[in-house]
Every structure is written in C-alpha cells, then in structure tokens.
C-alpha positions, 0 to 999 in steps of 0.5 A: 500500500505504501509503494502503491501510494508512492506510485500514485503520487508520482504518476497522477501528475500525468492526468490531464486537468480537463480529462474525464475519468471513465472507469477504475478497475481493481483487477489482476488476481485477487484485489479483494483480499486488500479488504474494504478499508484499503480499497476505500483508501485507494479510492480516496487518493483518486477521489472519483466522481459519482458517475465513474464505473468502479469495478472490483474483481473477486472470487466467490469465496470472499466472505463479504462483498461490502466494499464502499465505493465499488459499484460493479463486481466481476466474479470469477465463476467459470462453471456451475459444474462442481466436477469441472470446477475441481478440474480447473483447480478452483476452490469454490463450488457451484452453490457458493458462486450462486450465493456470492452473486446474491450476496453482491446484490444484497450489498447494494451493487446492481452491476454484476458480471460473471466469467464462464468458460467452455472447452473445459476437459470433460465438459459436455453439451449437457453440463454446459447447458445446465451452467448457462441455465443457472447463470441466466437465472441469477441477477447478473447484468454482464457475462464474459465468455472464454474458452479454455486456453493452455498457457506456457509455464502452468500446470495445465501446460505440463499435462497438455497432451492428456488435457487436450485429449479430453477437451470437446471436439471443434464441432462440439465447441462451436455448438457450445458457443452457439448455445451460449449466444442463444440462451444469453440473448434470450435472457437479455444479455446482448453480445457486444464484443467477441467474448462479452454480453451485457444487458442494456446500459451495462456494457463494461466501460472499462473493457470498452476502453481497451477495445477502442484504444482509450489511454489508461494508467495501471498501478501496482506490480505487473500492471500495464498502461497505455499512455501517450501512445506507449505500452508500458509494463510495471515489473512483476516482482513485488520487492523490486517494485517497492525498491524502485519507488523507494528510490523515487523511480517509476517501477517500469521494466518494459515500454514500447511505442509502435510505428504509426502504421503498426499502431494503426493495425493493432488498433484496428485488430482490437477494435474489430472485436466489437460487434459494432465494428469500425466507423471508417476503414483506414485508407492505408489498408484498402487491399486488406479490406478487399482481402478480408471481404473476399475471405468472408471475414468482414461485412463490407457495408457495416465494417464489422466482422461477419459471423465467420470473422467473429469465429476466426478473429485470431486469423483476422488479427494476424492478417491485419498485423501482417498485411 
C-alpha cells in the first residue's frame, strides 16, 4: 500500500486537468483480499466522481462483498459444474458462486458480471447447458465468455497432451458457443464484443476502453498502461517494485511505442472485436479490406466482422498485423 501510494503520487501528475475519468478497475488476481478499508483508501487518493464505473474483481469465496465505493463486481465463476470446477483447480463450488452473486446484490451493487468458460476437459453439451441455465437465472447484468486456453509455464501446460485429449471436439465447441449466444440473448444479455454480453446500459466501460484504444494508467506490480501512445509494463516482482519507488523511480521494466502504421493495425485488430465494428476503414489498408471481404471475414457495408470473422478473429488479427 505504501509503494502503491508512492506510485500514485508520482504518476497522477500525468492526468490531464480537463480529462474525464471513465472507469477504475481493481483487477489482476485477487484485489479483494486488500479488504474494504484499503480499497476505500485507494479510492480516496483518486477521489472519483459519482458517475465513474468502479469495478472490483473477486472470487466467490470472499466472505463479504461490502466494499464502499465499488459499484460493479466481476466474479470469477467459470462453471456451475462442481466436477469441472475441481478440474480447473478452483476452490469454490457451484452453490457458493450462486450465493456470492446474491450476496453482491444484497450489498447494494446492481452491476454484476460473471466469467464462464467452455472447452473445459470433460465438459459436455449437457453440463454446459445446465451452467448457462443457472447463470441466466441469477441477477447478473454482464457475462464474459472464454474458452479454455493452455498457457506456457502452468500446470495445465505440463499435462497438455492428456488435457487436450479430453477437451470437446471443434464441432462440439462451436455448438457450445452457439448455445451460449442463444440462451444469453434470450435472457437479455446482448453480445457486444467477441467474448462479452451485457444487458442494456451495462456494457463494461472499462473493457470498452481497451477495445477502442482509450489511454489508461495501471498501478501496482505487473500492471500495464497505455499512455501517450506507449505500452508500458510495471515489473512483476513485488520487492523490486517497492525498491524502485523507494528510490523515487517509476517501477517500469518494459515500454514500447509502435510505428504509426503498426499502431494503426493493432488498433484496428482490437477494435474489430466489437460487434459494432469500425466507423471508417483506414485508407492505408484498402487491399486488406478487399482481402478480408473476399475471405468472408468482414461485412463490407457495416465494417464489422461477419459471423465467420467473429469465429476466426485470431486469423483476422494476424492478417491485419501482417498485411
């Protein structure tokens, strides 16, 4: 907390006097373990206005969700199937996740988001259907949907061959996605980004900032920033982070500013994650526009990804970055 305050005091001077703060996000692991008092202290440094979206990431095991100043919670549910939660090495169970959503609502927070995963080893269409039905029965306003990806340097990666042999086949995975889109839309959760669904007025302002390229400052170990056209990362090690600040140095271990053409490509690839697409296609990429349309990835009129394009966004992004 002491180091974090030092970083805030060093960097808050960069905030423009006339700029409007849109969102604050406590995320990246288990920030709720700081407890309500420390979260409230951090918010007192920032002093946000009442209309700022302030999100706290939390796990269902949290004993209390009464955090002054927080008006949105993002809950890491992942599944409502106890066997699958165990396979994901999660420590909560399905009933605990349901209870957590109701506890958040009872604490006075109306804007509640949950995460769900599909493509989990051993997952079936039947179990996925039950998870979706339990999800939409809850008082949630937002849902983020992810398929399981196996990252290097994890226990899943070490056992990837055995795990991949038990993950749903591609055609089942597609059926899971289609089932989710149907059930979530029927429940009033409209898809507005590849992995995000929201009720009217509850689109994540914070995540939308990432997709639209809005500048942001990140504080704390491992935090990323996108500021003045540069992508910046803080050092991950807590002791090294604190030592930098004790020496009155910003704890940055990586910074890059892309050439303008590459930066434009990156912004385009990320913006196309949103179903609304782009307002205008960059003139510099006329050939890329023609190629994406010819491949059936892009709607030439709406300038957004087609259904096929949404399924293969990684391929689209690769085409854009290499184009």
